[in-house]
C-alpha positions, 0 to 999 in steps of 0.5 A, a space after each residue: 331042147 336047146 337054147 339059141 345063143 343071143 347076139 347080146 352079150 350079159 352084163 355079170 357084176 362078178 365078186 372080183 376083177 380077176 382076168 377071167 372077168 366076163 364083164 370085158 368079154 365081147 361076144 359074137 353068138 349065131 342065134 338070138 336067144 328069146 327070140 320073137 319066136 318065144 312065147 313073150 312070157 318065157 323070154 325072161 327065164 330063158 335069157 335068165 337060163 342063158 346068162 347064168 350059163 354064158 357067165 359061168 362059162 366065160 368064168 371056166 374059158 376066158 381071160 387069163 385067170 389060172 386054173 385055181 383062179 377059174 376054179 375058186 371063181 366057179 365055187 363062188 359062183 355056185 355059193 351064189 347059186 344056192 344063196 340067191 333067194 337070200 339078199 344078194 350080197 353086192 358084187 356077186 352077179 346080181 345081174 345074173 342071180 336076181 333074174 334067175 331066182 325070179 325065174 326058179 321061183 315062177 316056174 319051179 326051174 330044177 337047180 341040179 340041172 344048173 349045178 350040172 352046168 357048173 360040174 361041166 365048166 369046172 371039168 373043162 377047167 380041170 381038163 384043160 389045166 392038166 392037157 387031158 382029153 376024153 378016153 372014150 366016146 362014153 366019157 365024152 358024152 357024159 360030159 355033153 350030159 352035163 354041158 349041154 343036156 341040161 338047158 335043153 331040159 330046162 326049156 322043155 320044163 318051161 314049155 310044160 313038156 315033160 314025157 320021157 321020149 321028148 327027153 331023150 329027144 332033146 338030150 340027142 338034139 342038145 348033144 349033137 349040138 354040143 358035139 358039132 360045135 367041137 367038130 368044126 372048132 378043132 382048129 381053134 380048140 386044140 391050140 387052146 388045149 381043149 381036147 375033144 376027139 375021143 382017144 379010143 375013136 383016135 386009136 380006131 381011125 389009126 390017128 396018132 395024138 401027135 397028128 391032131 395036136 399038131 393040126 395034121 390033117 392026114 387021110 385018117 384024121 379026115 376019115 376020123 372027123 368025118 365020122 364024128 360029124 356023122 354019128 352028130 347027124 344021127 344024133 340030131 336025126 333021132 332028136 328031130 322029131 321033137 320038133 312036133 312035140 313042143 307047142 306053138 311057135 317054140 316048136 318052129 324055133 326048134 326047127 331053125 336050131 336043129 336046121 342050124 346044126 346040120 347045116 353046119 354039118 353040110 359045111 364040114 362036109 363041104 371042107 372035106 372034113 378038114 376042120 384041123 385046118 379050117 373052120 366053117 361058116 354059114 353065109 345068108 344062103 345058109 340061113 335061107 337054106 335053113 329056113 326052107 328045110 325047117 318048113 318042111 320037117 
């Protein structure tokens, strides 16, 4: 089950003041994390997981640091994760790792899932540095397995949900949300050197790299993005049954997460899948639609 990003930003204390320093980064997010729908006793661990992931993502993606500097900072961050149960070294993200250490001890969180997130962030840095994309859909989904699915599994762990079908549905939702994020942000990511359209799909729809790299919304590019969006919707549809397996208010929050992803897909469709030139946005009416649809899931 995926987290809902927070409207409040983390306040880490990095070991250095590199240009990638996330303490200087302001964030806008779509949904509140650890919202009033979450059980009170789980708000702290959920926020701790989010701050861990958000800070690592900022190290990998924000500011003007070189790839080598980002990878060095991510290595230091990984070492801080490994040593977080020892007295923290001053300056090594204590605002992130002190609450995370408490959450790990209290709830026995699987550390392997946190390391998977760091693996994905490191991969992003390397891919961007070498202007590389993803050769196949399978390779992209493997990236989602490490960049998105661990958060859902961590949250299911907190809620005491562990049956294999629930985990598969959680993975489907998280992967769908990650893919939706990619397809809505093509006009933003591509100029930054972040390429997520799989090469095998581009070949299938006869979209040369020279077209999408220059943000040309050709007929074939539109068909390609439409197919990608339909694929994400199918993944979300499979995962959506999870809302009935997550207990209490958290299940209602998950309904809103699912409907939020589906509504963004609606907006992508309303743009005729022209996300090489436009980025969909949600307004007040969209949130009302999401709530209404969540009630009837």
